[in-house]
MARLUMKOL-295958 format. One line per field, with one value per atom (N, C-alpha, C, O): residue in one letter; chain; atom name; x, y, z. Coordinates in Angstrom, 2 decimals, padded with zeros to 5 digits, m for minus. Layout:
<nodes>
residu: c(A, ...)
chaine: c(A, ...)
atome: c(CA, ...)
x: c(X, ...)
y: c(Y, ...)
z: c(Z, ...)
</nodes>
This chain:
<nodes>
residu: c(X, X, X, X, X, X, X, X, X, X, X, X, X, X, X, X, X, X, X, X, X, X, X, X, X, X, X, X, X, X, X, X, X, X, X, X, X, X, X, X, X, X, X, X, X, X, X, X, X, X, X, X, X, X, X, X, X, X, X, X, X, X, X, X, X, X, X, X, X, X, X, X, X, X, X, X, X, X, X, X, X, X, X, X, X, X, X, X, X, X, X, X, X, X, X, X, X, X, X, X, X, X, X, X, X, X, X, X, X, X, X, X, X, X, X, X, X, X, X, X, X, X, X, X, X, X, X, X, X, X, X, X, X, X, X, X, X, X, X, X, X, X, X, X, X, X, X, X, X, X, X, X, X, X, X, X, X, X, X, X, X, X, X, X, X, X, X, X, X, X, X, X, X, X, X, X, X, X, X, X, X, X, X, X, X, X, X, X, X, X, X, X, X, X, X, X, X, X, X, X, X, X, X, X, X, X, X, X, X, X, X, X, X, X, X, X, X, X, X, X, X, X, X, X, X, X, X, X, X, X, X, X, X, X, X, X, X, X, X, X, X, X, X, X, X, X, X, X, X, X, X, X, X, X, X, X, X, X, X, X, X, X, X, X, X, X, X, X, X, X, X, X, X, X, X, X, X, X, X, X, X, X, X, X, X, X, X, X, X, X, X, X, X, X, X, X, X, X, X, X, X, X, X, X, X, X, X, X, X, X, X, X, X, X, X, X, X, X, X, X, X, X, X, X, X, X, X, X, X, X, X, X, X, X, X, X, X, X, X, X, X, X, X, X, X, X, X, X, X, X, X, X, X, X, X, X, X, X, X, X, X, X, X, X, X, X, X, X, X, X, X, X, X, X, X, X, X, X, X, X, X, X, X, X, X, X, X, X, X, X, X, X, X, X, X, X, X, X, X, X, X, X, X, X, X, X, X, X, X, X, X, X, X, X, X, X, X, X, X, X, X, X, X, X, X, X, X, X, X, X, X, X, X, X, X, X, X, X, X, X, X, X, X, X, X, X, X, X, X, X, X, X, X, X, X, X, X, X, X, X, X, X, X, X, X, X, X, X, X, X, X, X, X, X, X, X, X, X, X, X, X, X, X, X, X, X, X, X, X, X, X, X, X, X, X, X, X, X, X, X)
chaine: c(A, A, A, A, A, A, A, A, A, A, A, A, A, A, A, A, A, A, A, A, A, A, A, A, A, A, A, A, A, A, A, A, A, A, A, A, A, A, A, A, A, A, A, A, A, A, A, A, A, A, A, A, A, A, A, A, A, A, A, A, A, A, A, A, A, A, A, A, A, A, A, A, A, A, A, A, A, A, A, A, A, A, A, A, A, A, A, A, A, A, A, A, A, A, A, A, A, A, A, A, A, A, A, A, A, A, A, A, A, A, A, A, A, A, A, A, A, A, A, A, A, A, A, A, A, A, A, A, A, A, A, A, A, A, A, A, A, A, A, A, A, A, A, A, A, A, A, A, A, A, A, A, A, A, A, A, A, A, A, A, A, A, A, A, A, A, A, A, A, A, A, A, A, A, A, A, A, A, A, A, A, A, A, A, A, A, A, A, A, A, A, A, A, A, A, A, A, A, A, A, A, A, A, A, A, A, A, A, A, A, A, A, A, A, A, A, A, A, A, A, A, A, A, A, A, A, A, A, A, A, A, A, A, A, A, A, A, A, A, A, A, A, A, A, A, A, A, A, A, A, A, A, A, A, A, A, A, A, A, A, A, A, A, A, A, A, A, A, A, A, A, A, A, A, A, A, A, A, A, A, A, A, A, A, A, A, A, A, A, A, A, A, A, A, A, A, A, A, A, A, A, A, A, A, A, A, A, A, A, A, A, A, A, A, A, A, A, A, A, A, A, A, A, A, A, A, A, A, A, A, A, A, A, A, A, A, A, A, A, A, A, A, A, A, A, A, A, A, A, A, A, A, A, A, A, A, A, A, A, A, A, A, A, A, A, A, A, A, A, A, A, A, A, A, A, A, A, A, A, A, A, A, A, A, A, A, A, A, A, A, A, A, A, A, A, A, A, A, A, A, A, A, A, A, A, A, A, A, A, A, A, A, A, A, A, A, A, A, A, A, A, A, A, A, A, A, A, A, A, A, A, A, A, A, A, A, A, A, A, A, A, A, A, A, A, A, A, A, A, A, A, A, A, A, A, A, A, A, A, A, A, A, A, A, A, A, A, A, A, A, A, A, A, A, A, A, A, A, A, A, A, A, A, A, A, A, A, A, A, A, A, A, A, A, A, A, A, A, A, A)
atome: c(N, CA, C, O, N, CA, C, O, N, CA, C, O, N, CA, C, O, N, CA, C, O, N, CA, C, O, N, CA, C, O, N, CA, C, O, N, CA, C, O, N, CA, C, O, N, CA, C, O, N, CA, C, O, N, CA, C, O, N, CA, C, O, N, CA, C, O, N, CA, C, O, N, CA, C, O, N, CA, C, O, N, CA, C, O, N, CA, C, O, N, CA, C, O, N, CA, C, O, N, CA, C, O, N, CA, C, O, N, CA, C, O, N, CA, C, O, N, CA, C, O, N, CA, C, O, N, CA, C, O, N, CA, C, O, N, CA, C, O, N, CA, C, O, N, CA, C, O, N, CA, C, O, N, CA, C, O, N, CA, C, O, N, CA, C, O, N, CA, C, O, N, CA, C, O, N, CA, C, O, N, CA, C, O, N, CA, C, O, N, CA, C, O, N, CA, C, O, N, CA, C, O, N, CA, C, O, N, CA, C, O, N, CA, C, O, N, CA, C, O, N, CA, C, O, N, CA, C, O, N, CA, C, O, N, CA, C, O, N, CA, C, O, N, CA, C, O, N, CA, C, O, N, CA, C, O, N, CA, C, O, N, CA, C, O, N, CA, C, O, N, CA, C, O, N, CA, C, O, N, CA, C, O, N, CA, C, O, N, CA, C, O, N, CA, C, O, N, CA, C, O, N, CA, C, O, N, CA, C, O, N, CA, C, O, N, CA, C, O, N, CA, C, O, N, CA, C, O, N, CA, C, O, N, CA, C, O, N, CA, C, O, N, CA, C, O, N, CA, C, O, N, CA, C, O, N, CA, C, O, N, CA, C, O, N, CA, C, O, N, CA, C, O, N, CA, C, O, N, CA, C, O, N, CA, C, O, N, CA, C, O, N, CA, C, O, N, CA, C, O, N, CA, C, O, N, CA, C, O, N, CA, C, O, N, CA, C, O, N, CA, C, O, N, CA, C, O, N, CA, C, O, N, CA, C, O, N, CA, C, O, N, CA, C, O, N, CA, C, O, N, CA, C, O, N, CA, C, O, N, CA, C, O, N, CA, C, O, N, CA, C, O, N, CA, C, O, N, CA, C, O, N, CA, C, O, N, CA, C, O, N, CA, C, O, N, CA, C, O, N, CA, C, O, N, CA, C, O, N, CA, C, O, N, CA, C, O, N, CA, C, O, N, CA, C, O, N, CA, C, O, N, CA, C, O, N, CA, C, O, N, CA, C, O, N, CA, C, O, N, CA, C, O, N, CA, C, O, N, CA, C, O)
x: c(014.73, 013.80, 014.48, 015.28, 014.14, 014.67, 013.56, 012.77, 013.51, 012.55, 013.30, 014.31, 012.79, 013.39, 012.33, 011.31, 012.60, 011.68, 012.09, 013.28, 011.11, 011.33, 010.60, 009.42, 011.30, 010.68, 010.35, 011.19, 009.13, 008.76, 008.50, 007.75, 009.12, 009.01, 008.17, 008.23, 007.38, 006.54, 006.73, 006.74, 006.88, 007.05, 006.03, 005.88, 005.34, 004.37, 004.27, 004.75, 003.65, 003.44, 002.01, 001.06, 001.87, 000.56, m000.18, 000.37, m001.43, m002.25, m001.64, m001.87, m000.87, m000.22, 001.08, 001.75, 001.45, 002.65, 003.91, 004.96, 003.81, 004.98, 005.17, 004.21, 006.43, 006.76, 006.61, 007.13, 005.88, 005.64, 006.24, 006.28, 006.69, 007.28, 006.51, 006.00, 006.42, 005.78, 006.56, 006.95, 006.79, 007.47, 006.56, 005.96, 006.45, 005.69, 006.68, 007.62, 006.45, 007.34, 006.57, 005.44, 007.18, 006.54, 007.48, 008.70, 006.90, 007.71, 007.75, 006.71, 008.95, 009.15, 009.70, 010.58, 009.16, 009.60, 010.18, 009.55, 011.37, 011.99, 012.39, 012.76, 012.33, 012.62, 013.73, 014.00, 014.36, 015.30, 016.52, 017.09, 016.90, 018.09, 017.99, 018.98, 016.78, 016.58, 016.89, 017.42, 016.56, 016.88, 018.40, 018.89, 019.13, 020.59, 021.17, 022.09, 020.62, 021.09, 020.81, 021.67, 019.62, 019.26, 020.21, 020.70, 020.46, 021.35, 022.74, 023.38, 023.21, 024.58, 024.72, 025.71, 023.76, 023.97, 023.11, 023.49, 021.98, 021.07, 021.41, 021.62, 021.45, 021.70, 020.88, 020.34, 020.80, 020.00, 020.41, 021.59, 019.40, 019.65, 019.79, 019.79, 019.91, 020.03, 018.66, 017.62, 018.70, 017.46, 017.22, 018.13, 015.96, 015.65, 014.24, 013.33, 014.06, 012.75, 012.33, 013.09, 011.12, 010.63, 009.31, 008.43, 009.18, 007.93, 007.51, 008.34, 006.22, 005.76, 004.26, 003.53, 003.83, 002.40, 002.20, 003.11, 001.00, 000.66, 000.11, m000.62, 000.48, 000.01, m000.44, 000.31, m001.65, m002.17, m001.97, m002.24, m001.48, m001.33, m002.14, m002.11, m002.86, m003.65, m003.19, m002.90, m003.14, m002.77, m003.29, m003.71, m003.25, m003.65, m002.40, m001.65, m002.17, m000.99, m001.09, m002.14, 000.01, 000.04, m000.92, m001.36, m001.25, m002.19, m003.64, m004.55, m003.87, m005.22, m005.80, m006.94, m005.07, m005.55, m005.28, m004.18, m006.32, m006.14, m005.35, m005.62, m004.38, m003.52, m003.48, m003.79, m003.09, m002.89, m001.76, m001.41, m001.21, m000.09, m000.17, m000.50, 000.14, 000.24, 001.71, 002.41, 002.17, 003.57, 003.65, 002.70, 004.80, 005.09, 005.96, 007.04, 005.49, 006.29, 006.95, 006.29, 008.24, 008.97, 009.21, 009.59, 008.99, 009.30, 010.43, 011.04, 010.69, 011.76, 012.31, 011.57, 013.60, 014.25, 015.35, 016.16, 015.38, 016.42, 017.05, 016.36, 018.37, 019.09, 019.09, 019.42, 018.73, 018.61, 019.77, 019.87, 020.63, 021.78, 022.70, 022.77, 023.42, 024.38, 025.46, 025.74, 026.05, 027.06, 028.21, 028.71, 028.63, 029.72, 029.35, 030.24, 028.04, 027.60, 027.66, 027.51, 027.87, 027.85, 029.08, 029.58, 029.55, 030.71, 030.31, 031.10, 029.06, 028.59, 028.31, 027.98, 028.45, 028.09, 026.58, 026.08, 025.85, 024.40, 023.78, 022.71, 024.42, 023.86, 023.79, 023.10, 024.48, 024.41, 023.02, 022.67, 022.21, 020.85, 020.03, 019.04, 020.44, 019.70, 019.93, 019.22, 020.90, 021.16, 019.94, 019.70, 019.18, 017.97, 016.96, 016.33, 016.79, 015.82, 016.29, 015.46, 017.61, 018.11, 017.81, 017.48, 017.93, 017.65, 016.18, 015.84, 015.30, 013.87, 013.59, 012.82, 014.20, 013.98, 014.45, 013.80, 015.56, 016.08, 015.09, 014.82, 014.54, 013.56, 012.32, 011.77, 011.85, 010.68, 010.94, 010.07, 012.15, 012.50, 012.48, 011.94, 013.07, 013.07, 011.65, 011.32, 010.81, 009.43, 008.68, 007.89, 008.91, 008.26, 008.66, 007.85, 009.93, 010.41, 009.74, 009.64, 009.26, 008.63, 007.15, 006.53, 006.57, 005.16, 004.86, 005.75, 003.62, 003.17, 003.40, 002.92, 004.13, 004.43, 003.18, 003.23, 002.07, 000.84, 000.15, m000.73, 000.55, m000.04, 000.58, 001.80, m000.29, 000.17, 000.39, m000.41, 001.47, 001.76, 000.80, 000.54, 000.28, m000.67, 000.07, 000.88, m000.21, 000.36, m000.60, m001.78, m000.12, m000.98, m001.63, m002.70, m001.02, m001.60, m002.85, m003.65, m003.03, m004.19, m005.42, m006.52, m005.26, m006.38, m007.13, m006.51, m008.47, m009.23, m009.48, m010.13, m009.02, m009.27, m008.02, m008.05)
y: c(006.94, 006.43, 005.31, 004.54, 005.24, 004.18, 003.71, 004.52, 002.43, 001.89, 001.06, 000.42, 001.07, 000.26, m000.07, 000.60, m001.11, m001.51, m000.82, m000.69, m000.37, 000.30, m000.49, m000.81, m000.81, m001.52, m000.52, 000.31, m000.59, 000.20, m000.78, m001.74, m000.53, m001.42, m000.77, 000.44, m001.59, m001.11, m002.04, m003.26, m001.47, m002.26, m001.75, m000.55, m002.69, m002.33, m003.42, m004.54, m003.08, m004.06, m004.58, m003.80, m005.89, m006.50, m006.55, m006.21, m006.99, m007.11, m008.09, m007.98, m009.04, m010.03, m009.49, m010.20, m008.25, m007.65, m007.91, m007.34, m008.77, m009.08, m008.02, m007.48, m007.74, m006.80, m007.52, m008.62, m006.89, m007.48, m006.57, m005.35, m007.20, m006.47, m006.78, m007.89, m005.80, m005.99, m005.19, m004.05, m005.78, m005.08, m005.06, m006.08, m003.92, m003.76, m003.31, m002.57, m003.76, m003.41, m002.61, m002.96, m001.54, m000.62, m000.40, m000.35, m000.25, 000.06, 001.57, 002.24, 002.11, 003.55, 003.81, 003.10, 004.83, 005.23, 006.64, 007.53, 006.84, 008.17, 008.52, 007.65, 009.80, 010.28, 011.32, 011.92, 011.53, 012.62, 012.59, 011.53, 013.76, 013.92, 013.09, 012.53, 013.01, 012.22, 010.75, 010.07, 010.25, 008.86, 008.65, 007.60, 009.63, 009.54, 009.48, 008.72, 010.30, 010.33, 008.99, 008.46, 008.44, 007.15, 006.06, 005.26, 006.04, 005.03, 005.11, 004.08, 006.31, 006.50, 006.28, 005.70, 006.73, 006.78, 005.83, 005.49, 005.40, 004.59, 003.11, 002.62, 002.39, 000.96, 000.30, 000.98, m001.01, m001.77, m001.44, m001.39, m001.23, m000.96, 000.50, 000.85, 001.38, 002.82, 003.35, 002.97, 004.23, 004.88, 006.10, 006.88, 006.24, 007.32, 007.83, 007.07, 009.13, 009.77, 010.04, 010.63, 009.62, 009.82, 010.55, 010.23, 011.55, 012.29, 012.18, 012.27, 012.00, 011.88, 011.66, 012.07, 011.01, 010.75, 009.27, 008.58, 008.80, 007.41, 007.35, 008.24, 006.29, 006.11, 004.66, 003.74, 004.47, 003.13, 002.80, 003.62, 001.58, 001.10, m000.18, m001.05, m000.28, m001.47, m002.02, m001.26, m003.35, m003.97, m005.40, m005.94, m006.00, m007.39, m008.20, m007.91, m009.22, m010.06, m010.95, m011.04, m011.62, m012.52, m013.69, m014.30, m013.99, m015.07, m014.61, m015.39, m013.33, m012.80, m012.28, m011.80, m012.37, m011.91, m010.42, m009.94, m009.68, m008.25, m008.06, m008.70, m007.18, m006.92, m005.42, m004.60, m005.08, m003.68, m003.55, m004.50, m002.36, m002.09, m000.63, 000.24, m000.39, 000.98, 001.29, 000.55, 002.37, 002.78, 004.14, 004.92, 004.42, 005.75, 006.43, 005.95, 007.55, 008.33, 009.43, 010.38, 009.28, 010.17, 011.53, 011.64, 012.57, 013.93, 014.53, 015.52, 013.93, 014.40, 013.21, 012.28, 013.24, 012.13, 012.70, 013.51, 012.26, 012.70, 011.48, 010.63, 011.38, 010.29, 010.56, 011.67, 009.57, 009.77, 009.17, 009.42, 008.40, 007.83, 008.95, 010.01, 008.70, 009.67, 009.89, 009.01, 011.07, 011.41, 010.40, 010.04, 009.94, 008.98, 007.60, 006.80, 007.30, 006.00, 005.88, 004.79, 006.99, 006.98, 007.71, 008.63, 007.28, 007.95, 008.95, 009.27, 009.44, 010.34, 011.73, 011.92, 012.70, 014.07, 014.24, 015.17, 013.34, 013.45, 013.34, 013.90, 012.63, 012.47, 013.80, 013.89, 014.82, 016.13, 016.71, 017.60, 016.26, 016.74, 016.42, 017.09, 015.41, 015.04, 016.02, 015.96, 016.92, 017.88, 018.74, 019.10, 019.07, 019.87, 019.15, 019.77, 017.85, 017.10, 016.99, 016.96, 016.92, 016.87, 018.17, 018.16, 019.30, 020.59, 020.68, 021.22, 020.17, 020.19, 019.33, 019.75, 018.14, 017.28, 017.95, 017.82, 018.67, 019.37, 020.45, 020.59, 021.20, 022.23, 021.61, 022.15, 020.47, 019.80, 019.35, 019.46, 018.85, 018.40, 019.57, 019.46, 020.70, 021.88, 022.37, 022.81, 022.31, 022.74, 021.86, 022.37, 020.55, 019.64, 019.93, 019.83, 020.30, 020.59, 021.82, 021.95, 022.74, 023.95, 023.76, 024.69, 022.61, 022.37, 022.36, 022.13, 022.63, 022.66, 021.29, 020.29, 021.23, 019.94, 019.25, 018.06, 019.98, 019.37, 018.52, 017.73, 018.68, 017.89, 016.51, 016.35, 015.50, 014.11, 013.55, 013.79, 012.81, 012.19, 011.02, 010.25, 010.87, 009.82, 008.63, 008.78, 007.44, 006.20, 005.69, 005.48, 005.48, 005.04, 003.70, 003.42, 002.86, 001.56, 001.70, 000.77, 002.85, 003.08, 003.54, 003.55, 003.91, 004.36, 003.13, 002.23, 003.07, 001.85, 001.58, 000.58, 002.40, 002.15, 002.26, 002.08)
z: c(m036.54, m035.54, m034.76, m035.30, m033.50, m032.64, m031.71, m031.23, m031.46, m030.49, m029.46, m029.77, m028.24, m027.19, m026.15, m026.06, m025.38, m024.31, m023.02, m022.72, m022.27, m020.99, m019.92, m020.06, m018.85, m017.72, m016.63, m016.26, m016.12, m014.95, m013.81, m013.97, m012.69, m011.54, m010.46, m010.24, m009.79, m008.71, m007.52, m007.69, m006.34, m005.12, m004.10, m003.90, m003.45, m002.44, m001.40, m001.60, m000.29, 000.78, 000.66, 000.70, 000.52, 000.38, 001.71, 002.75, 001.66, 002.88, 003.87, 005.08, 003.37, 004.24, 004.85, 005.60, 004.51, 005.06, 004.25, 004.53, 003.24, 002.41, 001.33, 000.79, 001.04, m000.03, m001.36, m001.56, m002.27, m003.59, m004.66, m004.51, m005.73, m006.85, m008.12, m008.29, m009.00, m010.29, m011.33, m011.07, m012.48, m013.57, m014.79, m015.14, m015.41, m016.64, m017.72, m017.45, m018.94, m020.05, m021.08, m021.44, m021.57, m022.50, m023.68, m023.52, m024.86, m026.03, m026.21, m026.20, m026.37, m026.52, m027.92, m028.40, m028.57, m029.90, m029.79, m029.22, m030.34, m030.35, m031.78, m032.56, m032.10, m033.44, m033.42, m032.38, m034.56, m034.77, m033.88, m033.63, m033.40, m032.57, m031.29, m030.82, m030.74, m029.52, m029.77, m028.89, m030.95, m031.30, m031.35, m030.93, m031.85, m031.89, m030.48, m030.21, m029.59, m028.20, m027.53, m026.82, m027.75, m027.17, m027.66, m026.87, m028.96, m029.53, m028.91, m028.69, m028.64, m028.17, m026.66, m026.23, m025.86, m024.42, m023.58, m022.46, m024.09, m023.28, m023.42, m024.53, m022.30, m022.32, m021.21, m020.34, m021.26, m020.31, m018.87, m018.54, m018.04, m016.63, m016.27, m015.09, m017.26, m016.99, m016.55, m017.09, m015.57, m015.12, m016.00, m016.26, m016.44, m017.37, m017.10, m016.76, m017.27, m017.20, m018.63, m019.41, m018.98, m020.34, m020.29, m019.49, m021.15, m021.28, m022.73, m023.63, m022.96, m024.33, m024.38, m023.48, m025.43, m025.61, m025.92, m026.39, m025.65, m025.98, m027.39, m027.84, m028.10, m029.46, m029.63, m029.31, m030.13, m030.39, m031.86, m032.74, m032.12, m033.49, m033.64, m032.77, m034.75, m035.07, m036.41, m037.33, m036.52, m037.78, m037.79, m036.76, m038.96, m039.10, m039.38, m040.32, m038.56, m038.71, m039.93, m040.56, m040.27, m041.42, m041.23, m042.20, m039.97, m039.68, m039.73, m039.46, m040.09, m040.20, m038.90, m038.88, m037.81, m036.51, m036.37, m036.64, m035.93, m035.69, m034.41, m033.39, m034.46, m033.31, m033.05, m033.92, m031.81, m031.48, m030.47, m029.77, m030.42, m029.54, m029.12, m029.92, m027.86, m027.36, m027.14, m026.45, m027.73, m027.63, m026.95, m026.97, m026.38, m025.86, m026.91, m027.23, m027.45, m028.39, m027.55, m027.13, m027.32, m026.42, m027.05, m028.22, m026.24, m026.66, m025.82, m026.22, m024.66, m023.77, m023.01, m022.68, m022.75, m022.06, m021.17, m021.61, m019.91, m018.98, m018.35, m017.79, m018.44, m017.79, m016.29, m015.86, m015.48, m014.04, m013.25, m012.05, m013.89, m013.18, m012.72, m013.35, m011.64, m011.14, m012.19, m013.00, m012.16, m013.16, m013.16, m014.22, m011.99, m011.89, m012.40, m012.69, m012.51, m012.99, m014.50, m015.05, m015.18, m016.63, m017.16, m016.52, m018.29, m018.86, m019.94, m020.82, m019.87, m020.91, m020.38, m019.21, m021.26, m020.92, m020.88, m020.25, m021.54, m021.59, m020.21, m019.97, m019.28, m017.94, m017.20, m016.18, m017.69, m017.04, m017.14, m016.36, m018.08, m018.20, m016.96, m016.68, m016.22, m015.01, m013.88, m012.87, m014.00, m012.93, m012.66, m011.51, m013.68, m013.48, m012.63, m011.77, m012.83, m012.03, m010.59, m009.68, m010.36, m008.99, m008.26, m007.08, m008.97, m008.35, m007.98, m006.93, m008.83, m008.53, m007.30, m006.43, m007.22, m006.07, m004.79, m003.75, m004.85, m003.68, m003.24, m002.04, m004.20, m003.87, m003.25, m002.29, m003.79, m003.24, m001.82, m000.96, m001.55, m000.21, 000.76, 001.86, 000.35, 001.21, 001.45, 002.55, 000.41, 000.54, 001.53, 002.33, 001.50, 002.43, 003.86, 004.78, 004.06, 005.40, 005.98, 007.20, 005.12, 005.58, 005.89, 006.41, 005.59, 005.84, 007.33, 008.16, 007.65, 009.04, 009.68, 009.16, 010.80, 011.44, 011.98, 012.28, 012.13, 012.64, 011.57, 011.89, 010.31, 009.23, 009.25, 009.22, 009.30, 009.39, 007.99, 007.08, 007.81, 006.52, 006.31, 007.24, 005.09, 004.77, 004.19, 003.28, 004.73, 004.20, 003.13, 003.41, 001.91, 000.81, 001.08, 000.53, 001.91, 002.23, 003.10, 003.18, 003.75, 004.61, 003.84, 004.39, 002.57, 001.76, 001.26, 000.70, 001.46, 001.16, m000.31, m000.62, m001.23, m002.64, m003.45, m004.66)
</nodes>
């Protein structure tokens, strides 16, 4: 088993027009062969796609206070850094995601040009 912290970053434009950043940190748990891969190839700053399930844990601390934690139990992991950015063969797994992105891009280009793109900042909720 291996656990590590994962940062997710979000950037948006506020009502005042300024760009704002927010980072959230999540604990990820990996088991078996995937844990071995994480130990060998994953390091701080690497971009990674993780798929899994959420798991809540509850316990009582030594001070008697009840605590809880939500973890991501990973079932799939894809390195997203470019092949040249990493010295590992594991980064080749990201080639599949690049092909999907290319297909999505081509699909978007085929959409009706009369359809207007929606800016998420224009949605009132």
